[in-house]
FIFI-212070 format. One record per residue (C-alpha): chain; residue in three letters; residue number from 1; y, z, x. Coordinates in steps of 0.1 Angstrom, whole numbers, plus 5000, padded with zeros to 4 digits. Each point is the difference from the previous one (the first is absolute). Layout:
{rec A ALA NUM {Y Z X}}
...
//
This chain:
{rec A SER 1 {1418 8861 3561}}
{rec A ARG 2 {5026 5023 5001}}
{rec A HIS 3 {4999 5038 4999}}
{rec A ILE 4 {5031 5015 4988}}
{rec A LEU 5 {5003 5038 5012}}
{rec A GLU 6 {5019 5028 4974}}
{rec A LYS 7 {5027 5024 5018}}
{rec A GLN 8 {4976 5026 4997}}
{rec A GLN 9 {4973 4983 5022}}
{rec A ILE 10 {5028 4989 5028}}
{rec A LYS 11 {5010 5036 5004}}
{rec A ASP 12 {4964 5012 5005}}
{rec A ILE 13 {4994 4972 5026}}
{rec A LYS 14 {5032 5009 5018}}
{rec A ASN 15 {4988 5040 5001}}
{rec A GLU 16 {4964 4992 5009}}
{rec A TYR 17 {5004 4968 5025}}
{rec A HIS 18 {5018 4991 5029}}
{rec A TYR 19 {5012 4963 4994}}
{rec A SER 20 {5019 4971 5013}}
{rec A ILE 21 {5014 4969 4982}}
{rec A SER 22 {5010 4963 5013}}
{rec A HIS 23 {5005 4968 4989}}
{rec A THR 24 {5009 4965 5007}}
{rec A ARG 25 {5015 4973 4978}}
{rec A THR 26 {4962 4992 4989}}
{rec A ALA 27 {4980 5030 5008}}
{rec A SER 28 {4998 5038 4993}}
{rec A ALA 29 {4979 5026 5017}}
{rec A VAL 30 {4994 5039 4993}}
{rec A ALA 31 {4981 5023 5021}}
{rec A PHE 32 {4991 5032 4995}}
{rec A SER 33 {4988 5032 5019}}
{rec A LYS 34 {4985 5035 4987}}
{rec A ASN 35 {5009 5018 5033}}
{rec A LYS 36 {5021 4981 5022}}
{rec A ASN 37 {5032 4986 5006}}
{rec A ILE 38 {4998 4957 4994}}
{rec A GLY 39 {5022 4977 5008}}
{rec A LEU 40 {4994 4964 4987}}
{rec A ASP 41 {5022 4966 5007}}
{rec A ILE 42 {4991 4961 4991}}
{rec A GLU 43 {5020 4972 5011}}
{rec A ALA 44 {4993 4965 4994}}
{rec A ILE 45 {4984 4978 5026}}
{rec A HIS 46 {5029 4977 5006}}
{rec A ARG 47 {5028 5023 4987}}
{rec A ASN 48 {5032 4988 5022}}
{rec A MET 49 {5012 5026 5026}}
{rec A SER 50 {5034 4994 5017}}
{rec A THR 51 {4999 4992 5036}}
{rec A ARG 52 {5015 5028 5015}}
{rec A LEU 53 {4974 5022 4984}}
{rec A LYS 54 {4969 4984 5015}}
{rec A GLN 55 {5017 5000 5032}}
{rec A ARG 56 {5002 5039 4998}}
{rec A LEU 57 {4965 5001 4988}}
{rec A ASN 58 {4982 4978 5023}}
{rec A LYS 59 {4996 5019 5031}}
{rec A LYS 60 {4982 5026 4981}}
{rec A SER 61 {4982 4975 4975}}
{rec A LYS 62 {4985 4986 5030}}
{rec A LYS 63 {4988 5030 5016}}
{rec A LEU 64 {4984 5006 4970}}
{rec A ASP 65 {4983 4966 4994}}
{rec A LEU 66 {5017 4996 4966}}
{rec A SER 67 {5030 4978 4989}}
{rec A GLU 68 {5032 5012 4992}}
{rec A LEU 69 {4996 5003 4961}}
{rec A GLU 70 {4965 5019 5005}}
{rec A LEU 71 {5020 5023 5021}}
{rec A TRP 72 {5028 5002 4977}}
{rec A CYS 73 {4978 5006 4973}}
{rec A LEU 74 {4983 5029 5020}}
{rec A MET 75 {5031 5020 5009}}
{rec A GLU 76 {5007 4996 4965}}
{rec A SER 77 {4970 5016 4989}}
{rec A THR 78 {5002 5024 5024}}
{rec A TYR 79 {5036 5008 4994}}
{rec A LYS 80 {4989 5005 4961}}
{rec A SER 81 {4970 5028 5009}}
{rec A LYS 82 {5022 5019 5015}}
{rec A ASN 83 {5016 5012 4968}}
{rec A LEU 84 {5035 5002 5016}}
{rec A LYS 85 {5029 5006 4978}}
{rec A SER 86 {5029 4985 5024}}
{rec A GLY 87 {4999 4967 5024}}
{rec A GLU 88 {4979 4998 5028}}
{rec A ASP 89 {5001 4974 5025}}
{rec A PHE 90 {4966 4984 4999}}
{rec A ILE 91 {5002 4970 5025}}
{rec A SER 92 {4999 5027 5027}}
{rec A TYR 93 {4962 5013 4985}}
{rec A ASN 94 {4978 4995 5032}}
{rec A PHE 95 {4969 4994 4989}}
{rec A ILE 96 {4967 5003 5017}}
{rec A ARG 97 {4973 4976 4993}}
{rec A SER 98 {4962 5009 4998}}
{rec A GLY 99 {4979 4978 4986}}
{rec A ASP 100 {5014 4983 4971}}
{rec A THR 101 {5017 5030 4991}}
{rec A PHE 102 {5035 5013 5012}}
{rec A ILE 103 {5010 5031 5004}}
{rec A LEU 104 {5035 5019 5003}}
{rec A LYS 105 {5003 5031 5016}}
{rec A ASP 106 {5036 5019 4989}}
{rec A ASN 107 {5000 5038 5012}}
{rec A LYS 108 {4969 5014 4985}}
{rec A LEU 109 {4996 4976 4975}}
{rec A GLU 110 {4976 4968 5004}}
{rec A ILE 111 {4998 4972 4977}}
{rec A GLY 112 {4977 4970 4996}}
{rec A SER 113 {5001 4970 4989}}
{rec A LYS 114 {4983 4965 4990}}
{rec A VAL 115 {5018 4967 4999}}
{rec A PHE 116 {4974 4973 4985}}
{rec A CYS 117 {5013 4965 4979}}
{rec A HIS 118 {4982 4988 4973}}
{rec A ASN 119 {5013 4972 4974}}
{rec A GLU 120 {5030 4989 5014}}
{rec A LEU 121 {5011 5038 5003}}
{rec A ILE 122 {5005 5025 5032}}
{rec A TYR 123 {4986 5034 4987}}
{rec A SER 124 {5009 5036 5022}}
{rec A VAL 125 {4988 5032 4989}}
{rec A SER 126 {5007 5030 5021}}
{rec A VAL 127 {4984 5038 4992}}
{rec A TYR 128 {5004 5035 5019}}
{rec A LEU 129 {4968 5005 5025}}
//
């Protein structure tokens, strides 16, 4: 079933929550947080990546025990959680793996992320720690 939000309800959500939206051709997702910045990315498991991009991600993905596409998803959600107004080269992010959590330390900021697969999709959610 579909739930349609009215304009005022959407304004209320924007004022009360941090949120992130992502989509693929076949799925969409929204993540909300009451008090912390949040980033979300979803990717189809079978999404094609260019050979050049895979090569750029290969060394980091092996170090973190992730596929290149999982790493891409992790970097996207982390970038979104930072809520930046201008571009940033997230290919340069250096994550530390702690169990199933990925941590990015950036100046005084720490962002924790989880990556998981479900129903042919890769999900990554990132929040400020």
